[in-house]
N, C-alpha and C positions, 0 to 999 in steps of 0.2 A: 504494500500500500504506500502511495505517495500523496503529497499534499494536493496534487491536481485531482486525484480521485475524489477528495472531499469537496473541492470546488465544483467539480462536474456534477456530483450528486446533488448539491445544494441548488445548482442552476436548474436541473431537471425538476426538483421538488418545487421550485419557485414558478417555473413556466408550465408545469404539468404537461410538457410536450417535448419530445426529443429534438424535433426540428427547430423550434423556437429557442430552446436552450443552446443548441449547437450554434445558431446564428449569434446569440448573445456572447458566446465564448469564442467565436471566430474560429471554429473548427468544423470538420465535416460531421454529418450526422452518424455515418457508420463508425467513425473514430470514437465519437462520444458513446455510442452503444457498446462498443468493444471495451472501453475503459470502465464503464459501469459494471459490465459482466465480470471483468477482472476483479473489481472490488468485491462483488458478491461472492465470487469463488474464494477470495482470500478470507472472507468472513464466514464462509459456509452458511450463508443466509440470503434469502431473497429480500431485497430492499424495496423493489418497485413492483407494482401490479400493472402489467402492460395489457391486460385483457379488455379494458373498457375503452371508451372514446378518448379519455384523457388518461395520462399516466399518473398513478397515485402511489403514495408511500404505503408500504405494508406496515403492520404493527412494529416489526423489527426495524423497518426503515425510519419510522417516526422517532423511535428511541435513539437510533444511531444519529439522525440528523440533529437532534437536540444537543448531543455531545460534540458533533462535528462543528456546529456553529460556534459553540463556546471555545473549542480548540483553536479555530481560525481567528476568533476575536482576541484570545489571549496571545496568540502568535503575533498578531498585528501590533498589540501593545508592547510585546517584547522587542519587536523591530524598532518601534518608536523610541523605546528606552535606550537601545544601543545607539541610535542616531541622535539622541537628545544632547544638545550642546549646552553645557552648564554655564558657559560664560554669556549666553544669550546673543552671541554674534549671528546666529541663524536659528531656524526652527519654524514650526507652523503651529498655529492655534486655531481650532475649530470652535466657533462661538455661535450660538443662536439666541435670539431674544424674541419676545412677543411683540406684536405690531405696534403698540403704543410707544414702546421704547425707541423704535427706529425714528420716531418723529422728533424726539428731543434729547435722547440719551446717547445714541450710537456715535454721533459726530464728536462731541466734546470728550467722551470717554476714550474712544479709540484714538483720537488725536493726541491725548495725553500719553497713552500707552506707546503710540508710534514714536513720539518725541523722545521717550526714554529708551525704547528698544527698537530702533529702525530695522534691525536685521530680522525681526520676527515677521513672518507672513501671517496676516490675519484673514481667515475665511469666515466672514460674517454673514449669517443667514437670518431670515425672519420666518417664524413658524408659530403655530398655536402651542400653548404650554403642554398639553397632553402629548403632542408629537415631540416636543423638545425632550420631555422626560423619557419617552420611549426610545428616542434616538441616543440619549445619554446611556441608557441601559444596554443598547445594542452597540455601544462604542463607536457610534457615528459622529459624536460630538465630544469635545473636551469639557466645555463649560456651557451653561445656559444662564440667562437672566429672565426671571419670571416673578411669580408671587409666592408668598409663604403658603404652607400646606393647607390641606393634606396632600402629600406627594405619593407617587407610586413607590411600592416597597423597593428599597435599594437606592433611593434618591435622597440626598442630603441638601438642605438649604441653609444658607447663612444670611441673616438679615443685613440689608444695606441702608435703606432709607424708607421713609413713608411717603406714599403718593396719595394726593387728594384729587378729587374730581369735582367738576361743576357743570352746570348747563352752559353751553357756549353758543353765542349768536353772532351774526354779522353786525357791522356798525349801523346798518339801516334798520335793524330789528327794533320793534317797540320796546323790548326789554333791555336794549343795549346800554342805556344810561342809568339803569336802575341801581339805586344805592342800597336799598334794604333787601334782605333775602326774599326770594320768591317762594311762596308756599307750594309744596310739591303737588297739592291738589289742583293747582292751576294748570298742570300738565295733562290732566285728564281730558282726552280727546284732542290734545294739542299735536300738530304735525311735527314729527321728529325725523331726523336722519341718523341712523345708528350703525355701528359695526355689525357685520353679519353674525347670525347665530353660530355658536360653536367657539367663539372667542371668549376668553376668560373675562375680559372687560364687559362684553355684552351680557354675559351671565350675571355679573356683579350689578349691572344697571337694571336688568330685568327683575332680579331679586329685590332690589331696593324699591322699585315701583310697585311690585306685587305686595310687598309688606305694607305699603301705604294705600293699597287698593286703588291704584292709579293705572288707567289704561290709555296711554297716548295713541295717536294715530301714526303708525310707522309708515311714513310716506316714501322713504328711500332707505336702502341698506347698501353698505360698501364694505369691501374686504381690505381697506387700508385707511390709515388715519389721514394721509395726504388727500385721498379722495374726499373724505368727509370735510376737511377744511375748505376744499374748493367748492363743495356743494353749499356749505353754509355761507361762504363769501358771496356766492352768486344767486342764492335763493333766499326766501324768507324763512327757511327751515332752521330749527335749532338742533343741536346735538349735545352729547355728553362726552367730555374728554378730560384728560389730566390737566390740571391748572398750568403745568409747566409748558404745555403745547402752545397756549395762548401767548406766552412771553415772546415767542418767535414770530407771531402773526399780528401785526398792528391792526389788521382789518377784522380781527375777532375780539369779542368781548366776553369775559366770564361773568356768569350770573350765579351768585350763591343761592342754594336751595335751602329751605327750612322744612323739616330737619335736613341737615347736610348728608350727602352720600357718605357711607362709612369709608374711612381711609384704608389703604391697603399697604402691606409691608412688602417691599421689593426685595428679592433674595437672589443670591448667586447660587446656582444649582450645579451639582456634580453627582456622578455615580460614586457611592460610598466605597466600593472596592477598586475603583479605577486607578491605574498608574497615573501619577500626577507629574507631568513633565515640568521642566524648568520654565517653559513659556507659560504654562497654566498657573504655576505658582506666582510668577511675576505679574500676570494679569490680575490674579486674585488680590495680590498686595496693592497694586495700583488702584484697583476698584475700591477696596476698603479705605485706603488713604484718601482717595478722591471723595468718597461719600462722607467720611469723618470730617473732612475739611469744609464741608458745606458747599461743595461745588455743584451739587445737584440743583438744577433749576427749580425754584420753589414758587 
């Protein structure tokens, strides 16, 4: 058995088809079939059920794939550990954060890190928090930035700062110049533009409105904060966003709600048992110093 056998088996399990798996691996389908048969002979067990319209794992195959995935993941971590440059003259860090942070956090934070460690390549991605945690567990990411628990088993979070949210309107909105907090009941039936369902922030907003028995009219949904800010700038719609977002948009106005939306704790996320590279440690240090110094837009 060789490592390629494990990768070939995982590809067939993922695609449920030898032809598509072979295309993904850039090898011929007969070669792939032969290699899988070699693996089955070495293990003296049938790993794949080839009798149906799709290729499925047998009971033995499912058990073996579980350990094969873990073995390849650990091997990749070992390779990164060997290549890890302790003086931070080079290296790579895979980072993901939830959508609201890309609107106000990613720029200044990564700018600070790059100024300190220009040799580190940052791979920054945006994703929903449940996907970030799943990808941390799968060793597809080194660190994530999201919100405090509950987390998936195996994910650890370290608090960074508190994020507050408000109603946000354009400068031409009737509430734009309001000085006193707006009673949340005023949003009942009010047209809003909000993040799409599935985002942590949307769930936070929906729970707040439901707790106060308020049902706004959801006129628009968007899958990015930038889209929401443009919608609010050019329509009479209101939205709900972190207060920090409005600091960078002079054409937006925050409107406090009464009672206020519950604040959220922003956390740095990692897999508990993950190998921590020098780049990951350096980014964590910069992030904690940056938050402790009050550099987070408030």
